[in-house]
C-alpha positions in Angstrom: -18.5 19.1 3.7 -17.0 15.8 4.5 -13.2 15.6 4.9 -11.5 12.1 3.9 -8.4 10.6 3.8 -6.7 9.8 0.1 -7.1 6.2 1.1 -10.9 6.3 1.6 -11.6 8.4 -1.2 -9.4 5.7 -3.5 -11.6 2.9 -1.7 -14.9 4.8 -2.8 -13.7 4.9 -6.2 -12.9 1.1 -6.4 -16.1 0.2 -4.6 -17.7 2.5 -7.3 -16.0 0.4 -10.2 -16.9 -2.8 -8.8 -20.1 -3.6 -7.0 -19.1 -7.0 -6.0 -16.4 -6.0 -3.7 -17.4 -6.9 -0.2 -14.4 -6.7 2.2 -11.3 -5.1 1.2 -8.3 -3.3 2.0 -6.5 -0.6 0.2 -2.9 1.0 0.8 -2.0 4.0 -0.8 1.9 4.0 -1.4 2.5 7.7 -2.0 4.5 10.2 0.0 2.8 9.0 3.0 1.7 5.5 3.7 -2.5 5.6 3.7 -4.8 2.8 4.6 -8.7 2.1 4.2 -11.0 -1.0 4.5 -14.4 -1.9 3.7 -16.9 -4.6 5.0 -20.0 -5.3 3.0 -19.1 -2.6 0.3 -18.9 0.0 3.1 -15.9 2.3 4.0 -14.8 1.2 7.6 -14.7 4.0 10.0 -12.6 3.8 13.0 -13.5 5.4 16.6 -10.4 7.0 16.7 -7.9 8.7 14.4 -5.5 5.8 15.3 -7.5 3.3 13.1 -5.8 2.6 10.0 -2.4 4.1 11.1 -0.6 0.9 10.0 2.2 3.0 9.3 3.5 3.0 12.8 3.7 -0.8 12.8 7.3 -2.1 12.2 7.8 -3.6 9.0 10.2 -6.7 9.7 13.1 -5.0 8.6 15.5 -3.8 11.3 13.9 -1.0 12.9 11.9 0.2 9.9 8.4 1.1 10.2 5.7 0.5 7.9 5.7 4.2 6.6 9.5 4.1 6.4 9.3 1.3 3.8 6.0 2.1 2.1 5.9 5.7 1.6 8.1 7.5 -1.0 9.6 9.7 1.5 10.7 6.8 3.8 11.8 4.4 0.9 13.7 7.1 -0.6 15.6 7.6 2.8 16.0 4.0 3.3 17.6 3.6 -0.3 19.7 6.8 0.2 20.9 5.2 3.6 22.2 2.1 1.4 24.0 4.0 -0.8 21.7 4.5 -3.8 22.1 7.8 -5.2 18.6 8.6 -5.9 17.2 12.1 -6.4 13.5 10.6 -6.7 12.2 7.3 -5.6 10.8 6.5 -9.1 14.3 6.1 -10.3 14.3 2.8 -8.4 12.0 1.0 -11.0 12.3 3.5 -14.0 16.0 4.2 -14.4 18.4 1.1 -14.9 20.5 0.9 -11.4 23.1 -1.6 -11.4 24.0 -0.7 -7.8 24.6 -4.0 -5.6 22.1 -2.4 -2.9 19.3 -2.3 -5.1 18.3 -5.6 -4.3 18.5 -5.0 -0.6 16.2 -2.4 -1.3 13.6 -4.0 -3.3 13.7 -6.7 -0.7 12.9 -4.6 2.1 10.1 -3.1 0.3 8.6 -6.8 -0.6 9.2 -7.5 3.3 7.2 -4.6 4.3 4.3 -5.3 1.8 4.3 -9.0 3.3 4.0 -7.5 6.6 1.2 -5.0 5.7 -0.9 -7.6 4.0 -0.5 -10.2 7.0 -1.6 -7.4 9.5 -4.9 -6.7 7.9 -5.2 -10.4 6.4 -5.2 -11.5 10.1 -7.2 -8.8 11.8 -9.9 -7.9 9.2 -9.9 -11.2 6.8 -10.6 -8.8 3.9 -11.1 -10.7 0.3 -9.0 -8.6 -1.7 -5.9 -6.1 -1.1 -5.5 -3.2 -3.2 -2.4 -1.1 -3.5 -2.6 2.2 -5.5 -0.4 5.3 -5.3 3.3 6.4 -6.4 5.1 3.2 -5.4 2.6 1.0 -7.2 5.3 0.2 -10.3 7.6 -1.2 -7.3 4.5 -3.1 -6.0 3.9 -4.8 -9.0 7.4 -5.9 -9.5 7.3 -7.4 -6.2 4.1 -9.1 -6.1 5.0 -12.6 -7.2 7.6 -12.8 -4.4 4.8 -11.3 -2.1 2.4 -13.9 -2.9 4.7 -16.9 -2.6 5.8 -15.9 0.9 2.0 -15.0 1.9 1.1 -18.4 0.8 3.8 -19.8 3.4 2.7 -18.0 6.0 -0.8 -17.3 6.0 -3.7 -20.1 5.9 -5.8 -18.1 3.2 -4.4 -15.5 1.3 -6.4 -12.4 0.0 -6.4 -11.6 -3.6 -3.7 -8.6 -4.2 -3.9 -6.2 -6.9 -2.5 -3.1 -7.7 -4.4 -0.9 -9.1 -3.2 1.9 -11.9 -4.4 5.5 -11.4 -4.5 8.5 -13.0 -2.8 10.7 -10.8 -5.5 12.4 -8.7 -8.3 11.3 -10.6 -9.2 7.9 -8.6 -9.1 10.0 -5.2 -11.1 12.9 -6.7 -13.9 10.6 -8.3 -14.2 8.7 -4.8 -14.5 12.1 -3.0 -17.0 13.1 -5.0 -18.7 9.9 -4.6 -18.3 10.3 -1.1 -20.1 13.4 -1.0 -23.2 12.3 -2.8 
């Protein structure tokens, strides 16, 4: 039996769907931030468990880590400390919020995405970066700004895609692919 991360399982699902992917990175924006990458259409494995734990890196927003802004739990805490009265993080994009701090929270999220993509772009040089998971609707919202900011800071910007998922299905399909 092979135990693997949700990110690796999701990456396998994406690789199965598109045989042309060579080098790519994937972020799972869910309860916790998770990361996977592939080189030459093969999942990249690290030498230690530290490989891929990008959540510990600073986000570029105060003292917040990437996990603190790119995970559901962390972003909810961040939004609540900024005065947003949210019970669930999905309310940030699914319910009308006229709170003056919403733009600050969304901007912090966008900055964390820029930081995360920049980190993998300069170290792994992927052709594509994928975002999946619970925070995907917010990632979709900030994608134009993220692309613009990256174009000003990187010599070459990877393609960035938000991939819709049926909750649990892509991970399950990727996990099944990994055991074959």
